[in-house]
C-alpha positions in Angstrom: -13.6 -5.1 2.4 -16.1 -6.2 0.1 -14.3 -5.2 -2.5 -12.9 -8.3 -2.9 -16.2 -10.0 -3.3 -16.8 -12.2 -5.7 -19.9 -14.6 -6.3 -17.9 -17.0 -8.4 -16.3 -19.1 -5.1 -15.0 -22.1 -4.7 -17.1 -24.5 -3.1 -13.9 -26.7 -2.2 -12.0 -25.2 1.2 -9.1 -23.0 -0.3 -6.1 -24.8 0.4 -2.5 -22.2 0.9 0.6 -23.8 -0.6 3.6 -23.6 2.2 5.1 -20.2 0.9 1.5 -18.5 1.5 1.4 -19.9 5.1 4.9 -18.3 5.6 4.1 -15.3 3.8 0.6 -14.6 5.6 2.1 -15.7 9.2 5.3 -13.3 8.1 3.3 -10.2 7.0 0.6 -10.5 10.1 3.6 -10.8 12.7 5.7 -8.5 11.6 2.8 -5.7 10.4 1.7 -5.9 13.8 4.7 -5.5 15.8 5.4 -2.6 13.4 2.0 -1.4 14.6 2.7 -2.1 18.2 6.7 -0.3 17.9 4.4 2.9 17.2 1.3 2.1 19.3 4.3 2.4 22.4 6.4 5.3 20.7 3.1 7.5 21.6 2.2 6.4 24.2 5.8 6.7 25.6 6.0 10.6 24.7 2.5 11.6 26.0 0.3 10.8 23.1 -3.2 10.6 24.3 -5.5 7.9 23.7 -7.4 9.1 20.3 -3.9 9.1 19.0 -2.5 5.7 19.9 -5.2 3.7 20.0 -6.9 3.7 16.6 -3.9 2.0 14.9 -3.9 -1.2 17.2 -7.9 -1.7 16.4 -8.0 -1.4 13.2 -5.1 -3.3 12.2 -7.3 -6.2 14.7 -10.1 -5.3 12.8 -8.7 -5.9 9.0 -6.9 -8.9 10.0 -9.7 -10.1 11.5 -11.8 -9.6 8.4 -9.3 -10.5 6.3 -8.9 -14.0 7.6 -12.3 -14.5 6.3 -12.0 -12.3 2.5 -8.6 -14.6 1.3 -10.9 -17.1 1.3 -12.8 -15.6 -1.7 -12.0 -15.2 -5.3 -10.0 -11.8 -6.4 -12.3 -9.6 -7.8 -12.6 -9.1 -11.7 -9.4 -6.7 -12.9 -11.5 -4.0 -14.1 -12.6 -2.7 -10.5 -9.0 -1.2 -11.0 -11.2 1.6 -12.8 -13.2 2.2 -9.8 -10.1 2.5 -8.0 -9.0 5.0 -10.5 -11.9 7.2 -10.1 -11.6 7.4 -6.6 -8.2 8.9 -6.6 -9.8 11.5 -9.4 -12.5 12.2 -6.2 -10.0 12.8 -4.0 -9.2 15.4 -6.3 -12.3 17.3 -7.4 -14.4 17.1 -3.9 -11.7 15.8 -1.4 -10.7 18.0 1.1 -8.3 20.6 0.5 -4.9 20.7 3.1 -2.7 23.4 1.9 -3.5 23.2 -1.7 -2.8 19.3 -1.7 -5.9 16.7 -2.5 -5.3 13.3 -1.3 -8.2 12.7 0.9 -11.8 11.8 0.6 -14.0 12.1 3.8 -15.8 9.5 5.5 -18.0 11.5 7.9 -15.4 12.5 10.6 -12.3 10.3 8.9 -10.4 11.3 5.9 -9.1 8.5 4.5 -5.9 9.1 2.4 -7.4 7.3 -1.1 -4.4 6.2 -2.7 -2.4 4.9 0.4 -5.7 2.8 0.9 -6.1 1.7 -2.9 -2.8 1.3 -3.9 -1.5 -2.4 -3.3 -4.8 -3.9 -5.0 -4.7 -1.5 -7.8 -1.3 -3.1 -8.3 -2.6 -6.4 -7.8 -5.3 -6.2 -10.3 -3.6 -4.3 -12.9 -1.6 -7.0 -12.7 -4.2 -10.0 -13.1 -5.4 -8.0 -16.3 -2.5 -7.6 -17.8 -0.3 -11.1 -17.2 -3.4 -13.1 -16.8 -6.3 -12.1 -18.9 -3.4 -11.3 -21.3 -5.2 -8.0 -22.0 -2.2 -5.5 -22.1 -5.0 -2.5 -22.2 -4.4 -2.9 -18.5 -1.6 -0.7 -18.7 -3.9 2.1 -19.0 -5.3 1.7 -15.8 -1.3 1.9 -14.3 -0.7 5.5 -16.5 -4.3 6.6 -15.1 -3.0 5.8 -11.4 0.2 7.6 -12.3 -1.2 10.7 -13.7 -3.9 11.6 -11.0 -0.9 11.0 -8.2 1.4 12.9 -10.2 -1.4 16.0 -9.9 -2.7 15.2 -6.4 0.5 15.9 -5.9 1.8 12.8 -4.1 5.2 11.9 -4.5 6.4 9.5 -2.6 2.6 7.5 -3.8 4.3 7.5 -6.9 7.3 6.8 -6.8 6.2 3.2 -5.1 3.9 3.0 -7.8 7.1 3.4 -10.6 9.3 1.1 -8.9 6.5 -1.5 -8.4 5.6 -1.7 -11.8 9.3 -1.8 -13.0 9.5 -4.6 -10.4 6.9 -6.0 -12.0 8.1 -6.0 -15.2 11.5 -7.1 -14.3 10.1 -10.5 -12.6 7.9 -11.0 -15.8 10.8 -11.1 -17.8 8.8 -8.6 -20.0 11.6 -5.7 -20.5 9.2 -4.6 -23.7 6.9 -3.3 -21.1 9.9 -1.2 -19.7 9.0 1.1 -22.9 5.8 2.2 -21.7 6.7 1.9 -17.8 10.2 4.5 -19.0 8.2 7.3 -20.6 5.1 7.6 -18.3 8.0 7.4 -15.1 9.5 10.9 -16.1 6.7 12.3 -17.5 4.7 11.6 -14.6 7.8 12.6 -11.8 8.5 15.7 -14.1 4.6 17.1 -13.1 5.2 16.0 -9.8 8.1 17.7 -9.0 6.5 20.9 -10.4 3.6 21.2 -8.2 4.0 22.3 -4.4 3.4 20.1 -1.6 3.9 22.5 1.5 2.4 19.9 3.8 4.6 19.8 6.8 5.7 17.1 9.3 3.7 15.2 11.6 5.4 14.1 14.7 3.2 10.8 15.3 2.9 10.1 11.3 6.0 11.0 9.2 8.1 11.6 12.6 7.0 8.7 14.1 10.5 6.6 14.3 11.7 10.1 15.9 9.3 9.4 18.7 10.3 6.1 19.1 14.4 6.9 19.3 13.0 9.2 22.4 11.7 6.4 23.8 14.7 4.3 23.6 16.2 4.0 20.2 15.9 -0.2 20.5 12.7 0.6 19.9 13.4 2.6 17.0 15.3 0.3 15.3 13.0 -2.8 16.0 9.9 -0.9 14.6 12.5 0.0 11.4 13.3 -3.7 11.3 9.4 -4.7 11.3 8.4 -2.7 8.9 11.6 -3.5 6.9 10.6 -7.2 6.7 6.9 -6.2 6.2 7.9 -4.8 3.1 9.8 -7.6 1.8 7.4 -10.4 3.2 5.8 -10.7 -0.2 9.2 -11.9 -1.3 8.7 -14.9 -0.3 6.2 -16.0 -3.3 9.2 -15.9 -5.3 9.1 -19.3 -6.0 6.2 -19.4 -7.4 5.9 -18.4 -11.1 2.5 -17.6 -11.2 2.5 -14.8 -8.2 6.3 -13.7 -8.5 5.3 -10.4 -11.0 2.8 -9.6 -8.4 5.0 -10.5 -5.0 8.0 -8.2 -6.6 5.5 -5.5 -7.7 4.1 -5.4 -3.9 6.9 -5.9 -2.0 8.7 -2.6 -4.3 5.7 -0.6 -3.6 6.1 -1.5 0.4 9.5 -1.1 0.6 9.6 2.3 -1.1 6.3 3.7 0.1 7.3 2.6 3.9 10.2 4.5 3.7 9.8 7.6 2.1 9.8 9.6 4.9 13.9 9.1 4.7 13.3 11.5 1.7 10.5 13.9 2.4 7.6 15.0 5.1 5.5 11.6 4.0 3.8 8.9 6.3 5.1 5.9 8.0 2.8 3.1 7.1 1.6 1.2 10.1 4.2 2.9 12.7 2.8 6.4 11.9 -0.9 7.3 12.6 -3.4 6.4 10.0 -6.0 3.8 8.9 -6.1 4.2 5.4 -2.2 2.9 5.6 -3.2 -0.2 7.8 -6.1 -1.3 5.6 -4.2 -0.9 2.4 -1.5 -2.6 3.0 -3.4 -5.6 4.7 -5.9 -5.8 1.9 -3.2 -5.9 -0.7 -1.3 -8.7 1.2 -4.7 -10.8 1.3 -5.3 -9.6 -2.3 -1.7 -11.5 -3.0 -2.8 -14.9 -1.8 -6.5 -15.2 -3.8 -7.0 -17.3 -6.2 
């Protein structure tokens, strides 16, 4: 959470617009209901406490921390470089699962680095390219895409590409598509050529199947809440300054949130795993920072 600290903190209290308040409420409510649906699914199918307790506890702790952090200023865009380093470290020194490298070990906890940093990295790249007027921050997107292709992590890679495309469309910067499209094609080809033998885990990738076993209504409500969580950044679409970042973040949330429909990929918030909870909540918090 301290990644968002910046010494240049305004003395005046932060005043959020109506759209910003609506976004924050919508995101917290729908993300919380998504976590709850996954928790009920695990409990209802006989999951032990170590499986169902971690997500709701981490969601509550992160929401409480983000409530204070959101009053700080956005960190400088160059912080995105540290996120690329973290992604690279997950390949070089992170745990190896069937030849796939996506994690860094923090004690007994393994964190999915891409899931943790990608939402914030998207917003930092937007700040660097659009606000600071430095197109060199496009290199950050290239670096993240290349790293995801090599891990391999096609769900996060496609989500990043979707975010970049929607950012360019919302920014009406169609010239940016001249570098986004080639990067997308090359990295997708690299990623598709690397094996991803990881199997689906019921309480991670298959959480909505578990929910359907408990009740089809539970599965439907969980999926609907995840969809509404993913689309909630679009509440800020009327804000010209935040529109590109909001569109990019919504695209990332939507594609990564429903990646389980086309492969063995984790279901954010509902499925077991704290990295996506941290990443999504921190990214949503960064969207309303100055």
